[in-house]
KOLGU-4560 file (N, C-alpha, C; in nm, 3 decimals, padded with zeros to 5 digits):
<recs>
<n_xx: 17.872 n_yy: 12.557 n_zz: 03.852 ca_xx: 17.755 ca_yy: 12.644 ca_zz: 03.845 c_xx: 17.773 c_yy: 12.746 c_zz: 03.733 mol: A seq: 1 type: MET>
<n_xx: 17.663 n_yy: 12.783 n_zz: 03.676 ca_xx: 17.666 ca_yy: 12.878 ca_zz: 03.565 c_xx: 17.618 c_yy: 13.014 c_zz: 03.614 mol: A seq: 2 type: VAL>
<n_xx: 17.707 n_yy: 13.114 n_zz: 03.605 ca_xx: 17.672 ca_yy: 13.248 ca_zz: 03.650 c_xx: 17.653 c_yy: 13.343 c_zz: 03.532 mol: A seq: 3 type: TYR>
<n_xx: 17.677 n_yy: 13.296 n_zz: 03.409 ca_xx: 17.667 ca_yy: 13.381 ca_zz: 03.291 c_xx: 17.531 c_yy: 13.445 c_zz: 03.274 mol: A seq: 4 type: GLY>
<n_xx: 17.425 n_yy: 13.368 n_zz: 03.298 ca_xx: 17.290 ca_yy: 13.422 ca_zz: 03.284 c_xx: 17.262 c_yy: 13.530 c_zz: 03.387 mol: A seq: 5 type: GLY>
<n_xx: 17.315 n_yy: 13.512 n_zz: 03.507 ca_xx: 17.296 ca_yy: 13.611 ca_zz: 03.613 c_xx: 17.372 c_yy: 13.738 c_zz: 03.577 mol: A seq: 6 type: VAL>
<n_xx: 17.493 n_yy: 13.723 n_zz: 03.527 ca_xx: 17.571 ca_yy: 13.842 ca_zz: 03.488 c_xx: 17.502 c_yy: 13.916 c_zz: 03.374 mol: A seq: 7 type: LYS>
<n_xx: 17.452 n_yy: 13.844 n_zz: 03.277 ca_xx: 17.379 ca_yy: 13.906 ca_zz: 03.165 c_xx: 17.255 c_yy: 13.978 c_zz: 03.217 mol: A seq: 8 type: THR>
<n_xx: 17.185 n_yy: 13.916 n_zz: 03.311 ca_xx: 17.067 ca_yy: 13.976 ca_zz: 03.372 c_xx: 17.103 c_yy: 14.106 c_zz: 03.443 mol: A seq: 9 type: TRP>
<n_xx: 17.211 n_yy: 14.103 n_zz: 03.522 ca_xx: 17.257 ca_yy: 14.224 ca_zz: 03.591 c_xx: 17.301 c_yy: 14.332 c_zz: 03.492 mol: A seq: 10 type: LEU>
<n_xx: 17.370 n_yy: 14.292 n_zz: 03.386 ca_xx: 17.410 ca_yy: 14.387 ca_zz: 03.282 c_xx: 17.288 c_yy: 14.458 c_zz: 03.225 mol: A seq: 11 type: ASP>
<n_xx: 17.182 n_yy: 14.382 n_zz: 03.199 ca_xx: 17.060 ca_yy: 14.438 ca_zz: 03.142 c_xx: 16.992 c_yy: 14.538 c_zz: 03.235 mol: A seq: 12 type: GLY>
<n_xx: 17.016 n_yy: 14.523 n_zz: 03.365 ca_xx: 16.959 ca_yy: 14.615 ca_zz: 03.463 c_xx: 17.050 c_yy: 14.736 c_zz: 03.488 mol: A seq: 13 type: LEU>
<n_xx: 17.170 n_yy: 14.731 n_zz: 03.428 ca_xx: 17.267 ca_yy: 14.836 ca_zz: 03.454 c_xx: 17.333 c_yy: 14.822 c_zz: 03.591 mol: A seq: 14 type: GLY>
<n_xx: 17.333 n_yy: 14.700 n_zz: 03.643 ca_xx: 17.386 ca_yy: 14.674 ca_zz: 03.776 c_xx: 17.496 c_yy: 14.569 c_zz: 03.775 mol: A seq: 15 type: LEU>
<n_xx: 17.575 n_yy: 14.567 n_zz: 03.670 ca_xx: 17.679 ca_yy: 14.466 ca_zz: 03.656 c_xx: 17.783 c_yy: 14.473 c_zz: 03.767 mol: A seq: 16 type: SER>
<n_xx: 17.793 n_yy: 14.587 n_zz: 03.835 ca_xx: 17.890 ca_yy: 14.599 ca_zz: 03.944 c_xx: 17.862 c_yy: 14.501 c_zz: 04.057 mol: A seq: 17 type: ARG>
<n_xx: 17.740 n_yy: 14.447 n_zz: 04.062 ca_xx: 17.704 ca_yy: 14.352 ca_zz: 04.166 c_xx: 17.731 c_yy: 14.206 c_zz: 04.128 mol: A seq: 18 type: TYR>
<n_xx: 17.780 n_yy: 14.180 n_zz: 04.009 ca_xx: 17.806 ca_yy: 14.043 ca_zz: 03.964 c_xx: 17.895 c_yy: 13.966 c_zz: 04.061 mol: A seq: 19 type: ALA>
<n_xx: 18.005 n_yy: 14.025 n_zz: 04.111 ca_xx: 18.088 ca_yy: 13.950 ca_zz: 04.206 c_xx: 18.013 c_yy: 13.909 c_zz: 04.334 mol: A seq: 20 type: PRO>
<n_xx: 17.921 n_yy: 13.992 n_zz: 04.380 ca_xx: 17.842 ca_yy: 13.960 ca_zz: 04.499 c_xx: 17.756 c_yy: 13.837 c_zz: 04.473 mol: A seq: 21 type: VAL>
<n_xx: 17.693 n_yy: 13.833 n_zz: 04.356 ca_xx: 17.609 ca_yy: 13.719 ca_zz: 04.321 c_xx: 17.692 c_yy: 13.592 c_zz: 04.308 mol: A seq: 22 type: PHE>
<n_xx: 17.813 n_yy: 13.605 n_zz: 04.256 ca_xx: 17.900 ca_yy: 13.488 ca_zz: 04.242 c_xx: 17.947 c_yy: 13.439 c_zz: 04.379 mol: A seq: 23 type: GLU>
<n_xx: 17.986 n_yy: 13.532 n_zz: 04.467 ca_xx: 18.030 ca_yy: 13.494 ca_zz: 04.602 c_xx: 17.920 c_yy: 13.418 c_zz: 04.675 mol: A seq: 24 type: ILE>
<n_xx: 17.796 n_yy: 13.460 n_zz: 04.656 ca_xx: 17.683 ca_yy: 13.397 ca_zz: 04.724 c_xx: 17.624 c_yy: 13.281 c_zz: 04.645 mol: A seq: 25 type: HIS>
<n_xx: 17.694 n_yy: 13.242 n_zz: 04.537 ca_xx: 17.657 ca_yy: 13.126 ca_zz: 04.456 c_xx: 17.514 c_yy: 13.134 c_zz: 04.402 mol: A seq: 26 type: GLU>
<n_xx: 17.477 n_yy: 13.254 n_zz: 04.358 ca_xx: 17.346 ca_yy: 13.274 ca_zz: 04.298 c_xx: 17.357 c_yy: 13.244 c_zz: 04.149 mol: A seq: 27 type: VAL>
<n_xx: 17.293 n_yy: 13.138 n_zz: 04.106 ca_xx: 17.293 ca_yy: 13.102 ca_zz: 03.965 c_xx: 17.152 c_yy: 13.121 c_zz: 03.908 mol: A seq: 28 type: ASP>
<n_xx: 17.134 n_yy: 13.077 n_zz: 03.784 ca_xx: 17.005 ca_yy: 13.095 ca_zz: 03.716 c_xx: 16.889 c_yy: 13.027 c_zz: 03.789 mol: A seq: 29 type: ASP>
<n_xx: 16.918 n_yy: 12.922 n_zz: 03.861 ca_xx: 16.814 ca_yy: 12.849 ca_zz: 03.933 c_xx: 16.774 c_yy: 12.921 c_zz: 04.062 mol: A seq: 30 type: GLU>
<n_xx: 16.871 n_yy: 12.978 n_zz: 04.131 ca_xx: 16.846 ca_yy: 13.043 ca_zz: 04.259 c_xx: 16.792 c_yy: 13.185 c_zz: 04.242 mol: A seq: 31 type: VAL>
<n_xx: 16.835 n_yy: 13.253 n_zz: 04.137 ca_xx: 16.799 ca_yy: 13.393 ca_zz: 04.117 c_xx: 16.649 c_yy: 13.422 c_zz: 04.133 mol: A seq: 32 type: LEU>
<n_xx: 16.560 n_yy: 13.346 n_zz: 04.068 ca_xx: 16.417 ca_yy: 13.378 ca_zz: 04.080 c_xx: 16.360 c_yy: 13.355 c_zz: 04.220 mol: A seq: 33 type: PRO>
<n_xx: 16.436 n_yy: 13.291 n_zz: 04.308 ca_xx: 16.388 ca_yy: 13.262 ca_zz: 04.443 c_xx: 16.427 c_yy: 13.368 c_zz: 04.545 mol: A seq: 34 type: LEU>
<n_xx: 16.512 n_yy: 13.463 n_zz: 04.505 ca_xx: 16.561 ca_yy: 13.563 ca_zz: 04.598 c_xx: 16.451 c_yy: 13.658 c_zz: 04.645 mol: A seq: 35 type: LEU>
<n_xx: 16.461 n_yy: 13.697 n_zz: 04.771 ca_xx: 16.369 ca_yy: 13.793 ca_zz: 04.831 c_xx: 16.443 c_yy: 13.924 c_zz: 04.857 mol: A seq: 36 type: THR>
<n_xx: 16.367 n_yy: 14.026 n_zz: 04.894 ca_xx: 16.431 ca_yy: 14.153 ca_zz: 04.932 c_xx: 16.527 c_yy: 14.131 c_zz: 05.048 mol: A seq: 37 type: LEU>
<n_xx: 16.489 n_yy: 14.048 n_zz: 05.142 ca_xx: 16.576 ca_yy: 14.018 ca_zz: 05.258 c_xx: 16.705 c_yy: 13.949 c_zz: 05.214 mol: A seq: 38 type: GLU>
<n_xx: 16.694 n_yy: 13.856 n_zz: 05.118 ca_xx: 16.813 ca_yy: 13.790 ca_zz: 05.066 c_xx: 16.909 c_yy: 13.891 c_zz: 05.006 mol: A seq: 39 type: ASP>
<n_xx: 16.855 n_yy: 13.983 n_zz: 04.926 ca_xx: 16.939 ca_yy: 14.085 ca_zz: 04.862 c_xx: 17.008 c_yy: 14.170 c_zz: 04.968 mol: A seq: 40 type: LEU>
<n_xx: 16.935 n_yy: 14.205 n_zz: 05.072 ca_xx: 16.994 ca_yy: 14.284 ca_zz: 05.180 c_xx: 17.102 c_yy: 14.203 c_zz: 05.251 mol: A seq: 41 type: LYS>
<n_xx: 17.075 n_yy: 14.076 n_zz: 05.278 ca_xx: 17.173 ca_yy: 13.988 ca_zz: 05.344 c_xx: 17.299 c_yy: 13.970 c_zz: 05.260 mol: A seq: 42 type: ASP>
<n_xx: 17.283 n_yy: 13.979 n_zz: 05.129 ca_xx: 17.398 ca_yy: 13.966 ca_zz: 05.039 c_xx: 17.483 c_yy: 14.093 c_zz: 05.037 mol: A seq: 43 type: MET>
<n_xx: 17.433 n_yy: 14.199 n_zz: 05.099 ca_xx: 17.509 ca_yy: 14.323 ca_zz: 05.104 c_xx: 17.469 c_yy: 14.426 c_zz: 05.000 mol: A seq: 44 type: GLY>
<n_xx: 17.356 n_yy: 14.404 n_zz: 04.934 ca_xx: 17.306 ca_yy: 14.503 ca_zz: 04.838 c_xx: 17.240 c_yy: 14.613 c_zz: 04.922 mol: A seq: 45 type: ILE>
<n_xx: 17.318 n_yy: 14.713 n_zz: 04.958 ca_xx: 17.273 ca_yy: 14.815 ca_zz: 05.052 c_xx: 17.195 c_yy: 14.928 c_zz: 04.991 mol: A seq: 46 type: GLY>
<n_xx: 17.223 n_yy: 14.959 n_zz: 04.865 ca_xx: 17.155 ca_yy: 15.071 ca_zz: 04.800 c_xx: 17.010 c_yy: 15.033 c_zz: 04.772 mol: A seq: 47 type: ALA>
<n_xx: 16.920 n_yy: 15.109 n_zz: 04.829 ca_xx: 16.777 ca_yy: 15.077 ca_zz: 04.817 c_xx: 16.733 c_yy: 15.076 c_zz: 04.671 mol: A seq: 48 type: ILE>
<n_xx: 16.777 n_yy: 15.173 n_zz: 04.592 ca_xx: 16.736 ca_yy: 15.178 ca_zz: 04.451 c_xx: 16.779 c_yy: 15.052 c_zz: 04.378 mol: A seq: 49 type: GLU>
<n_xx: 16.903 n_yy: 15.011 n_zz: 04.396 ca_xx: 16.953 ca_yy: 14.891 ca_zz: 04.329 c_xx: 16.878 c_yy: 14.768 c_zz: 04.376 mol: A seq: 50 type: SER>
<n_xx: 16.857 n_yy: 14.759 n_zz: 04.506 ca_xx: 16.787 ca_yy: 14.642 ca_zz: 04.562 c_xx: 16.644 c_yy: 14.634 c_zz: 04.510 mol: A seq: 51 type: ARG>
<n_xx: 16.574 n_yy: 14.746 n_zz: 04.505 ca_xx: 16.436 ca_yy: 14.748 ca_zz: 04.455 c_xx: 16.431 c_yy: 14.716 c_zz: 04.306 mol: A seq: 52 type: ARG>
<n_xx: 16.526 n_yy: 14.769 n_zz: 04.231 ca_xx: 16.531 ca_yy: 14.742 ca_zz: 04.087 c_xx: 16.552 c_yy: 14.592 c_zz: 04.063 mol: A seq: 53 type: LYS>
<n_xx: 16.644 n_yy: 14.533 n_zz: 04.139 ca_xx: 16.669 ca_yy: 14.390 ca_zz: 04.127 c_xx: 16.545 c_yy: 14.310 c_zz: 04.164 mol: A seq: 54 type: MET>
<n_xx: 16.482 n_yy: 14.347 n_zz: 04.274 ca_xx: 16.367 ca_yy: 14.271 ca_zz: 04.320 c_xx: 16.250 c_yy: 14.279 c_zz: 04.221 mol: A seq: 55 type: TYR>
<n_xx: 16.228 n_yy: 14.395 n_zz: 04.164 ca_xx: 16.122 ca_yy: 14.409 ca_zz: 04.062 c_xx: 16.151 c_yy: 14.318 c_zz: 03.943 mol: A seq: 56 type: ALA>
<n_xx: 16.278 n_yy: 14.312 n_zz: 03.903 ca_xx: 16.317 ca_yy: 14.225 ca_zz: 03.791 c_xx: 16.305 c_yy: 14.078 c_zz: 03.830 mol: A seq: 57 type: ALA>
<n_xx: 16.335 n_yy: 14.045 n_zz: 03.956 ca_xx: 16.321 ca_yy: 13.907 ca_zz: 04.004 c_xx: 16.174 c_yy: 13.866 c_zz: 04.000 mol: A seq: 58 type: ILE>
<n_xx: 16.085 n_yy: 13.957 n_zz: 04.038 ca_xx: 15.942 ca_yy: 13.926 ca_zz: 04.033 c_xx: 15.898 c_yy: 13.898 c_zz: 03.889 mol: A seq: 59 type: GLN>
<n_xx: 15.954 n_yy: 13.970 n_zz: 03.792 ca_xx: 15.923 ca_yy: 13.943 ca_zz: 03.652 c_xx: 15.974 c_yy: 13.805 c_zz: 03.612 mol: A seq: 60 type: LYS>
<n_xx: 16.093 n_yy: 13.768 n_zz: 03.664 ca_xx: 16.146 ca_yy: 13.635 ca_zz: 03.636 c_xx: 16.053 c_yy: 13.527 c_zz: 03.691 mol: A seq: 61 type: LEU>
<n_xx: 16.001 n_yy: 13.551 n_zz: 03.810 ca_xx: 15.912 ca_yy: 13.454 ca_zz: 03.872 c_xx: 15.788 c_yy: 13.434 c_zz: 03.786 mol: A seq: 62 type: GLN>
<n_xx: 15.738 n_yy: 13.542 n_zz: 03.729 ca_xx: 15.618 ca_yy: 13.533 ca_zz: 03.645 c_xx: 15.649 c_yy: 13.465 c_zz: 03.511 mol: A seq: 63 type: ARG>
<n_xx: 15.770 n_yy: 13.491 n_zz: 03.458 ca_xx: 15.805 ca_yy: 13.433 ca_zz: 03.329 c_xx: 15.876 c_yy: 13.299 c_zz: 03.343 mol: A seq: 64 type: SER>
<n_xx: 15.916 n_yy: 13.266 n_zz: 03.469 ca_xx: 15.980 ca_yy: 13.138 ca_zz: 03.500 c_xx: 16.109 c_yy: 13.116 c_zz: 03.425 mol: A seq: 65 type: ASP>
<n_xx: 16.198 n_yy: 13.218 n_zz: 03.426 ca_xx: 16.329 ca_yy: 13.199 ca_zz: 03.366 c_xx: 16.413 c_yy: 13.325 c_zz: 03.369 mol: A seq: 66 type: GLY>
<n_xx: 16.542 n_yy: 13.307 n_zz: 03.345 ca_xx: 16.638 ca_yy: 13.417 ca_zz: 03.340 c_xx: 16.661 c_yy: 13.451 c_zz: 03.195 mol: A seq: 67 type: VAL>
<n_xx: 16.651 n_yy: 13.581 n_zz: 03.164 ca_xx: 16.675 ca_yy: 13.620 ca_zz: 03.025 c_xx: 16.800 c_yy: 13.704 c_zz: 03.013 mol: A seq: 68 type: SER>
</recs>
């Protein structure tokens, strides 16, 4: 699995500290756009600001259909 795109995405959000969580949960470029707020919470992203920032960016990915 390729996690580089997810790490780059997290870096761009200023949330690179969560990269290990995404890797543990096997979130790759294909799965990332499918995540919900509940998924992020289940993954242990407890900080509301971080979770909301990620989810807003995920919604943009869904609209653009890809990880940048």
